[in-house]
N, C-alpha and C positions, 0 to 999 in steps of 0.2 A: 661271632657273626662278622662277616667281612663287609661292614657298613661303608657307605660311600664316603663317610668322613674319615675312616681310617685308611682309605685308599684314595686320597685326594688327588693324587698325581701332581704333576708340575703346575705351579701356580701361573705359568705364563703360556698355558694352552690357549688356543683361540677361544675367545669369550663370545658367546651368542648374545644377541640383543636381549635387553631386559623384557620380560614377559609383559604382555598387556594386562590391564587390571583384571579382566575377566579370566584370562588363562592363569594369572598369578593366584587368584582365589582358588581356582581348580587345582593347581599344583600344591598349594598349601593344604587344601583338604585331603588330597591324595597322600601327601607326605605325613600328615598327622595320623593317617590311617596305616602308616608303615610302608608306603610305597617308596623304595630305595631310588628308583629311576626318577620319580617326581622330585624327590629331595635333591638329587644330582642337578637336575634342570633348574631347580629353584635357587641353588647357591652358586651356580656357574657364573652369573654375571658379577658376583661379588668376591670371587677368589682373589683377584689381583688387589682389590680394594682392602680386604682383610689383611692380606700379606703385607702390603705397604703400611697399614696402620700398625701392625706388629713390629715391623722394622723401625718405624719412627719412634715407637715407645721403647724398644729394646736396644737399638743401635747395632744389632747383630744379624746378619743374614741367616746364619745357622739357627739362632734362637728364634728368628721370625718364622722360619720353616716349621719348627716344632710347635710354636705357639698358635700359628694359624691352623695347623692340623688339629691340635687340641681344641681349638675354638669350634671347628666344624664337627668334631666328634661330639662335643658337648651339645651343640645345636641339634645334631641327629637324635641324640638321647632325649632332648627336651622338646622337640618339635611337636610331639603329641599334646603338650601343655600350652602351646602357643595360642593365645586368645585373640590376637589381633588388636590389642590395646594401643600398640605402636606399629609403625610400619615394620615389615619383615627385615628391611635393611637396618633400621635402628636397633631392632632385637638382635641381629647378628653382631652389630658393632658393640652392643652392651656386653655380649658374651666374650667377644675377643678382647675387649678392654679389661675385663675382670681376669681373664687368663694372663694378660700381660702384667697386671698389677700383682698377681700372685707370683709370677716369675720375678719380677723386680725385687720382691720382698726376700727372695731366696738367694740373691747374688749381688755382687758389686756392680755399679754402673759401668757402662762402656765409655771409654774416653779415647782421645788422640794424645800422642806424646806431649803436645803443647799444653794440655790440660793436666798432665801427670806431674810435671815438675818444671824447674827453670831451664833455660836453654843451656846447651853444653858450653863449658868454659874453654877458652883457648888452651891448647895443650893437653887437655884431658884425654885419658886413654879411651880407646874404643870401648863402647858400652857392651855389656852382656845382654843376651836376649832375655826377656821376661815373658815367660810363656803362660802366665796365668790368664784366664779368659776375661781380660779387662779392656781389650782394645776394641775400638769401633771397627766395624767391617764395611767394606764397600758393597754397593748394591748394583747388580747388572741392569743396565737400561732395558734389556730385553724382558725384565720382570715388571717394568712399570706399566700397569694396565689399570685404568680406572673405568668403572662402569658408567654408562651414559647418564644415569641419574644418582651417581654416587656423591656428587658435590652439592651441598646446599647453597642457598643464596647468600648466606652470611660468611662464607669462606673469605678470608682476606689475602690468601696466597694462591699462586698458581701451583699445580700439583708437582711438577718436576722440581720447582724451586724448593719445595718442602722435603725433598729427598737429597738435596745437595749436602756434601759433607759438613760444611759449616753449620747448616741448619739442623742436621740431626745431632751434631756434637753439641750445639747450644741446648737442644731439647733435653739432653742427658743431665744438664745442670738444674733442671727443675725437680722439685719434690715430686714423687709419683702421681699424686692426685692432681697437682697443678699441671703436670705433663699431659695427663689424660684430658683435663678440661681444655687445655690449649689446643691439643690435636683435634678433639671433637668439635670445638667451637670454631677456631680460626683456620684450621686446615681443611676439615670436612664440612664446615658450615652448618653444623646442627644447631637448632635453636636452644637457647639457655634452659628453657623448661624441659626439653627432652634430655639434655645432658644431666640436669639435676635428677631427673627420674632415673636415668641410667646409673648414676653414682650414689643413689639414695641420699641425696643432699638437697638443700634448699637452693632456690634460684639465686638468692642473695649471696650465699656462699660461693656458688659457681661464679657469679660475676666478679666477686672479690678475688677469687683465685685467678680468674683470667686476667684481671688487670696486673696482678703481681707477676704472672707468667709473661705477659707482654713486655713489662719493664725489663725483665731478665733477658728475654730474647733479643729485644732491640739493642741492648747493650753489648751483645755478643756477635751479632751479624755484621758482616762487611757493608760498606755503603751500597754496593751493587751486587746483585746475585750473578751467578754464572750464567743463567739464562739470559740476562740482559747483556752481559759481556759477549756471549756467543752470537746473539742477534746483531749487536753492533759490528762485530767482526765480519760476519757473513760467511757463507760456505766457501767461496773461492779463496778469500784471505786465510780462512782457517786451514784449508788444504795446504796452501803455500807455507803457512807457519808450521804445520806438522811436518812437512817435507824438510824444512830447514832444521827443525829440532831433531828429527831422526838421523838426518845426515851428519849433524855435529856430534851426536852421541856415538853413532856407529864408527866414525872416523877418529874419535877421541880428540875432537877440536875444542880444547878448553876455552880459547878466546871466543869462539862462536857460541858456546854454551853460556858463558858469562854474559855475553851481550844480549841474551834472551831473558836474563833474570832481572826482575825489578830490584832496586836498590835495597828494599826492605823485605825481600823474599824470604819464605820460611821453608825448610826442608826437614821432614821427619820420616821414620822408617819403622813402624810397628813390625814385629814386637820388640824392637829396641827402644828404650825410653828416652834416649837422647834425641834432641832436635836442635836445629841451627837456624839462626836468624841473621839476615843480612848477607849480601852478596859475597863480602870478603870472608865471612865465616863458612858459607857453603863452599867456597873455593877449596877449603881443607877438609870437606866432609866426604862421605862414601858415594855421594851423588856423582863426583867427578870421576871420569875414567882414569885408570892408572897406567894405561898403555895404549898404544896406537899401532895398527887397528886394534879395536877393543875386543873382538870376538863376540860382539853382541848383535842381536837382531831385535827389531821391534815391530809389533803389529798394532795398529790403531783400533781402539774400541771406545766405548762410552761407560762410565760408571757414575751413578748418582746424578745423571744429567750433565756430567762434565767430561772433558777430554781425558782419555786414559790411554795408556800404552801397555800392552803385554810385552815383557822383556824376556828374551831368551839368551842363554850364554852357551858358546861353543864347548861341547864335550869332545875333546880331541881324540880320546881313546875310542869313541864310538862314531866319530865324524858326524855328529848331530848337534843341532842347537836345542838345548833342553830348557824348560821353563825355569825362570829365575824369580820373578816378582811381578806385581801389577803396580803401575805408577799412575796416580790420579793427579791431575793438574788443575790449579786455580789460575785463571788468567785475568789480567787487568790491561785491557787493550791488546797489544801485541807483545806484552811482556808476561812472564810467568811470576805470579805472586806467591804461589805455594805449590809444593811438590810433596805428596804423601806416597811413599814407596812401601807398599804392603809386601813385606818379604815372606810371602807364602806362595810357593810355586803351585799349590793346589788351586789357587784362584784362577790360573790360566784355564783350567778345565771348567770351573764354575761359570766363567764368562764366555764359554763356547768357543775358545780359541783352540788351535791345534795343540796336541800334547807333545809335538816335537816338529822341528823344521829341518829339512835337508839343506846342506850347503848349496 
């Protein structure tokens, strides 16, 4: 059967308004009777919400795609047994959370190089790629869609903030059930009693797990989120900053690049495990252009609610600029505090950027 859950489509489609209570009841009744169109309309407002939940839990865009589709498939198979003891939204979240917990049990957690090992030593040889599926993946801003009623009153964070690289990386350090409790309570704002029911646990144990999770998360997050930094910078200054950044990289102006780095900046490049801390160490890393002009082109985009650049390198044989990597930036004022260069050319397509550029 080609159910709506097995053909869920892209999670960033236009999301219709959430149904009114009366029409919601009608859609649930029709879906329980096997009406696929009704089920599609029923789940449409929550696609982005479920996908973002899976990404926060799993740290991988690819895994989030699979998990969200599996969650909707399970929902379709079980909707005939939905009794309305909780809201439909809470019921969907329970299914998606359990899918993610099942997935976490089968594979290692996703990390960034900074969480994988110590920083690279001076003079160390260039590292080999580590292709195991352990690396955190970036999340396209075009996929960030939250339903109007998706966030409960107990949420402690704004939604884009909870998709930033540092936030998602911190989540991966939580044990699976703590991670689920934290996301459901502090990110999505569900009541403790509802979360306890979703996880077949007591309210006391949920509150205890939440406090431990909060301690871990607060110890790993920077003082200010990227949303705060971007708001302080403002659109005009951000555009000027990006222009200076791109110009310096395309022309291979090392001094100009160095001037844009914070003294304690960090550079990493998954799937290479090595990472570099401090402006002087980054000066000897792969971030720095080796020639001038560099044969590089850059297109601005957004990843995880942060500034990002799609990087293209000239293929002289074809006289085309071809995808090279996606770089995600953490800012502190008008300085770069972190660069994560995802060395996966396929991300260019995932982020909706051109698959080649002409000179």
